[in-house]
Every structure is written in structure tokens, then in C-alpha cells.
N, C-alpha and C positions, 0 to 999 in steps of 0.2 A: 339380524344380531348375531354377533359374532359368539361362537361357542365359548363356555368358561374354560380357563386353562385346564388341560389333562394334567391329572395327578401326577404322573411321570415327570413332567415339565417343572412342576412345583418341587417335586422331591430332588430334581436335579439343582434347581435354584438354591435349595437349603442347603445342600452340600457345598455348592460354590461359594457360598457366603458364610459358611461355618468359621472360618478364621476371624472374620470381622466380628463375630459375637465373641470368639475367645480372646481377641485383643482388647476387649473393654471390660477388664477385671478389676481395675481400680474404682472403688465407691465414688459415686457422685453426689455431691451435697445440694440439699434444695436452694435454690437461689434466694438471697434475702428478700428480692422484690416480689417474689411468689409468696413467701411466708406473709410479707406486709399485705398483700392484695388479699390473702385469704382472711386475715384478721379484719381489714376495712370492709370488705365486701360480702362478709358471710351473711348478715340479715339481710343485706339489699338482694342476694340471690335466693334466700328464702321468700323474702316478699314477692318476687318476680314468680318464683314457681308457685306460691299460694294462689297468685291471682290466676295463673293460667290453668292451674287444677280446678278452680272454682268456675272457670268458664271455658270448658273444653268445646272443641269443635271437630266434626268428622273431616276424613279426607276429602280434599278438593272443597271443603267448605270453611276453611280456616280464616275468614274475613276479618273478623275482630281482632284474632290473635296476630295476623299478619300487620293489621295496623296498628296495634300496640307496640309490636317489635320495631316498626319503621320509627314510630314516635320517639322510642327510647334511643335508636341510633341516631336520630337528628339531634335528640339533647345532648348526645356525646361530640356532636359537631360533624357527623359523617353525613354522607350524601347515599341514602338507601336507593336501590332500585328495586321497584315492586312489580308484581303481576307477572312474574315468570313462573310458567307452569300453574297458571290461575292465581295463586296467592303466595308464591316464593318471594323472599326478600332477600337481598344481598347487598354488602357494602364492603367497601376496600379500605383498609387502614394503611396509609402510605408512611413508611418510617422514614425520619429524617437522614438516614444514610442508606447506601446502596447495599443490596443484599438480595437473597433469594425471594421466590414468591411461593407462598404456600396457602392453603385453603382448610378452612376449619367448619365443618358441617354439625348442624342440629335439625333433628326433625320436630314438627309442631303439630301434627294432627292425633287425635284422641280416638276412642273405639265405640262401638255399638254396645256399651257395657253399663248396667246400672250399678251404681256404686252402693257397696254394703259397708262402708266405715262411718263411723260418727266422728268424724273430724269435724271442727267448726268451720272449715272451708271445703268441706265436701260438695262434690258436684250434684245438683240437683236438675241439670239440663237434660233436655230431651231433643230429640230429631225424628226425622223419617229415614228409615233404612230397609231397603227391599221392601217397599211398601207398607212397612209397620212401624209405629211409634216405639222407640227405644230410648232407653236413658244412654246419657254419653258420658264418658269417663276417661280420664288420663290413666288408664290401667296399665300402660306400658312404660311410663316414664318420660314421655315427650316433653311434659311441662318441665321436668327437670332439666333436660338436654337444652332447652330454649333458656331457662334462668341461668345455666352454667356459661352457655355462650356469651350470653348479654355480660356477664360479669367478666369473663375474659376479656370481651371488647372493651369494655370500661378500664379494666387494668392496662390494656396495650394502649390505649388512646393516652393515658395519663404517663406513659413513657415513650410517647410517639416520638418526640425528637431525638432520642437516643437509640431508636429502634432500627436495626438495619433490615432492610428488605420491605415487603408488602404482605399482608394478610387478607385474604378474601373470606368474608364471613358469608356463610351460607346457611339461611334459615328455610328449611325445606318442607312443603306440604306433602301429604299423602303417602308418606312412607308405609303406611299399612295398606296401601293399595287403593287405586280410584275405583270409584263406583262403576258397576256395570254399564257398558257403553261409553265410558269416559277414559280419557288418559291421564296420566299424573305422575307425581314422584319424581325420584331422581332421572329416570330415563327421559321424561318430559323437560325437566330442568336442562339436562345435556342438549336436547333436540332443540331448544329454545336459545341456546347459546351461553349457558352460564359459565363456560370456559373459553368462549370465542376471544374476548377481548382481553381476558386475564387467565392464562394457562399456567396453572400452579406447577411446580415440579414434585409437590407431595401433597396429600390430603389426609387429615387426621379427623377421626370421629370417635365417639364413644357411647356408651348405652348403660344404664343403670340396670342391675341385674340381680333378682332376688335370690339365686342360687349361690351366690357369694355373700358373705357378711360384711357388714360396713366396715370400713379401713383397709379393705384389700381389693386389689385390682387383677383382673385377669386378662391374658394377653397370650397369643400364641403365632409363631411363624406359620406361612402357608395358609391352607384352609382353615377357617374358622367356623364359618355358619353355612348351612345348606342351601342348595339351590331351592327354590319353591316354584310350584305350579298349581294353578287352580284348575279344577274340573267340574263340568256339570254333565249329568245323567239324567235324561227325562224318558222314562218307560210310558210308552202309550197302549193303552189297553182299550176297553169298550165298557162304557158304564152300564151298569144293570142294578136291580134292586138287591140288598143285602141278604134277602131271604131266599134269593135264587141265583147265586153265583154262577150257576152253569150257563145263564142267559148273556153272560158278558166275558170279558178277559180281565182278570184281576190284575192291576198295575202294582198294587200294594204287595201282594204275594211275591210277585216276580221281583219287584225291587228288593225286597227282604232277602231274595234268594242271591241276587246279584251282590247285596251288601255281604252276606256271608261268604260266598265263594271268592269275593274279592280279597278278603283275608289270607288267601293261599298265594297271592302274587309275591309278598315280601316273605312269607314263612316258608314256601315251597319252591318259588320260582327265581328267587332273587340271591346271589351270592354274597351273604352278609358278613361272611368271614372275611371279606375284602374291605367292605365299605358298607356303612349303615343307611337303611332306607326306610322310608314311612309312607303309607297311604293311608289317610283318614277322612272320614266322613264328618262335615261339620253340620250339616241340616239337611231335613227331609220335609217335603211339602207335598200335600196331596188330599183331596177330599175335602167335604164341608159338613157331611152328616153322618150320624152313627150308623144309618141303615142304607147307605147309599156307597156302593162300590165306584169309585170315580173313573173317569176317562184316563187320567194319567197322574203320574207321580214323578217329583223332581228332587233330585239330591245334589248337593255341592259338596265339594271335599278339596283336600290338598294332598300334594305329592312332594316329598323332600328326598333329595338324592345329592351326592357329591363327586358324581362321575357321568359324563354326559350320554357315554353308551347305556349305563345302567338306566339313565332317566328315558331314554327313547325307547328301551325294552319294556320299561313299566307303562309308558303311554301306549304301545300296542298290546300288552297284556290286558290291561283295563279294557280297552276298546273290544277286545276278542272275548273277554267274560261277559261283558255287557251285552253284547249283541246276540252271543250263543245262548246265553242263559234266558235272556228274553224271548228269544225264538222258541225255547223250550217249553215256555208259558204261553206260545201263541201271540206274544206282544212283539211289539217294535220299540227300539231304543234310538234316541237322538244323543249322540256322545260327542261332546266338546272336550276332547282331551288332548293338549290343555286348552283352556277358553280365553287365554290372554298369552303374553310374552313371557310372564313369570320373572322371577329374580335369579340371577345366576349365582353361583358359589361365591361367597364373600372370602377373599383371599388377601392376607396380610403380605406385603412385599417382605420376603425374608431378609434382605439387606437392610432395608428402613426399620424393620422392626427390631433387628439386631442393634442398630445403631441408637434407637430411641429407648430401648428397655433400661439401661442407666437413668434415663430421664424419669420414668415411671418408678423405678427402685429409689429415686432421690425424693419423689413426692411423697412416698408412703413408707419407704424402708424396704429393702430387699426382700426380708422374709414375708412380706406381704404382697409381693407380686407374684401370682401362681399362673400356671400353665393349664388352662381348663380343657376338658376333653371336647371333641368335635360337638358343635350344637346342632340340632335339627331345626332349631329356629332359623328363620332368614332376615335378611336385610337389604334393602335396595341401595345402601351404602356401595354394595358389590358393583354398581354400574361406575360410580367415580373410580373404584378400584381398577377397573379395567382401562380406564383412560390413562391415569398416572399411578406411580407408586403410592402406596396408601397403607395407614394402619388404624385398625379399628380395635377398641378395647372395652372390656367390661368394667363397670365401678359397683362394688358390692353395695346392695341398698338394705339387705335384712339386718335389723337391730342386733346388737349383741344381747345374748340370752336366749334368742330365738333360733331354733335350727333351722338353717336354710334349706335343709332338705325337705321339711314339711311347711315351711313358710308359704302363704299363698304365692303363687308365680305371677309373674307379668301375663297380663290378659285376664286375670282374675278379678271379679268385682270386690275382693278384700285384698288386692295388692296394696300393701303398706310399705311406703319407702321412709326409712330413717334419713332425716333430713341431715344428718351429718355426712351422708353421702354427697351432698351437694358442696360441701368443703373439699372433700378429696377429688370429686371432678374437676372443680375449678382449679385446684393445684397442680392436678397431674397435667390437665391440658394446657395450662399456662406454662408449666415447666417445660413440656414437650416443645412448645412453640417457641419459646426463648431460646433454649438449647439448639433447636434446629436453625434459627435465624442466627444466633451468635456464633455458630460452629465455623472455625476457620475453613477457607476454601482449600480445596486438595486434600 
């Protein structure tokens, strides 16, 4: 896998393309066909989103979601290709005039989260995840992304004869990560040839975001979201009765010591004055009974970085801490750091982002397009961005009157999307698409 772009290269690219951004000072108006599509498709997009919200499916299990998406695309007169990367769906809208090729991407999978919202269309779905029965919820907003892209598709088909160029619609599974032992997501879509016969010159995507109020859009040139890597640590001790811990080796105490010492990797060993980094533990599992010290304990977690050198150093530090702390307890450790390929940094092409910024401003007004800080969250949209110039932007989803700082975040069981964000997402993505396709050559 190629490394993520070094930050020095990104900084240079931003400097080189700065004049392009400065040259586009004149305000751009929202296209009348965008406004018309917003009005006519608003309820349809809401209905699609609510259907997908009520019937969520985990990563690599999006069978019914993909089936519904393909059915909607066929209704539009398109010929979807299905079964890419398990349940991915694509379709090409061919305009009636010559022009560029671009791709638009939406993700479709949900999370192992039990919904705690009293919506009439709240999810009551369950599934098996890591051997346990869990609730399933669109706690990250992928239901909104799927509904928005279907809306954009319907709008583009309606103007197909006058449309220059071609648009590849990409409905992607497993953005949240394939289950253990499986492949999936954007990397598998690319490996299975999503761009083989249709190589776009640009790719666009969006994400609803609780940290931004509805009506606003967040976008930045260069790095936007962190690289993410998962890890697994398994401490192996020796089982004994809880009343005589000296008769065995306690993996729980050893693991607790590892977790505590790991906190010094970022706070004491990583130069976070240069770029941020995160090491977090997400789950711990070990033991079965209150008075039995078990043989082993396992934890899983995530590492977030923006620089490949920093990323590799944290890998080494985590393995070092785990092995030496475990040894100090007389235990052993099996460390998978990382335990998969992970997602690279999500980087917005500076020239493309500067070019399309006026389109986003036209959709919501210049004052409502903000530059968000670097985000420690990750996105496998980053794999597409390594193949062709790309732009990924955030659509505010928190209702007016609610503080985005304290609103339940993406991945929360109480994540609440203001459906006005669907209209914003539709208009923004459609405006970007049409402005790019209709732009004069040269």
C-alpha cells in the first residue's frame, strides 16, 4: 500500500495552487436547476433516508440496502452494477454532450450501536458482531449519504440530455471497516475495479457532521481527516483461583498496567506540537466468573495520525510498552499493531478544493462555508483520494438551537440528524457536480 502524502508535499501543493483560490473572488449563484431539484426532491430524499435508517445493516452485510439502491437506480433508467466488494453498487449517468468524467460516492453501512432515539422510524434491528448480539443503527449518517446521492442521481437523470460528460455513482459498503478476517470498503472497491473501466478525473463525497450546525458546510484544502489503524493486544497469563492470585499470572492486572502506561505514548513520546495523534482503547474482554483469574485478556483500540513517520513510531512504541509491561508481570503478549491495513490520511486536493469552493458557497452562502480544524476521525474515502484528485466536505447536521459542541456526536446512540441537512447536502453535491461538468475547458 502506498504511504499517505507527506505533509511537506501537501503544504507545497497548497502554496502552488494558492493563486487559483485567490482568482475566484466573484460570488457564484446557486444554479436554478439546483434550487428546483431541492424543492422537488426534498421529501423523496427524506423518505429514502428514513427507510435506510429504519433498516440498517452492518459492514459487509448491506444486502437489502444494496438491493434497494439498485432498484431505485433501475427505476431511473440506469443499469447498476452490483456485487462489487460484496455489496457495492455503481451506475453511470451518461450525459447527452461530451465532457469530463467524475465520480460521486456515498457509503451505506451502519454501526453496532443500539439506538436511543424515540423517532417513529428508529432502528430496532439487531445483528451479531464479534460474537455478541448487538443493536444496529445508522449512528454515523450513512443513511443520509445514500439518500442524498440517490437524490442527486434523480436530478442528473432528469437533465441527462443537456448534461456534459459522465457521472459514476458509487454506493460503497463497509466504510466503517470490514469485520475481522474479511476485506471490504473503498480499498476492496478499487481492487475489484471500480475505476477500471471508468477512471474519473475527480471524485466528490460528503459526510453529515454533528459538530457543525445545519445550514453550514465545512471544507479545507489538504489534510482533513486522520489516518486510522486498529490494533489488538492479547495478554497471556495463567489461570488461577481468585482467592490465591499467587498461584497464577494475572493478565487483568497486566493489561490494566499496559493500558495505563500506553497513555504516555502520546503525552510523553510524541511531538504533538507538530501534529495531533491519538491512541485509544475501545473494548476489553477477558474472564467469565468473579472468582477466577483467567488465562488471557484481549483489548482492541485505534491509532490516529497525520504523518507516516509519527504513525510508524507509535506502532513501535505500543509494541514496546505492551511487551515490556507484560514481561514485568511474568506474562506474555501477542501484539497485532496494526491488525489491518488501516485508512490513510484523507487529503483534499488543494487545486480542486479551491476551484469548487465557490460552488459550495453558492449552495449555502459564503458565510456558511467554514474551515474546520483537523479531524481525528477517519474516512476510507481517502483511498479514492489517492487515486484521483478528490474533495470531501462536511454537511452540518445539528439542529438550530442545539449547541454542536454538546450535541451527541457521530457514532453516539443518540446521534440526531436534522433532516434539513439532507436538502443542504443535495444542493451542495449537485451544485459541485454541475459546476464541474459545465466548466469551460482550459
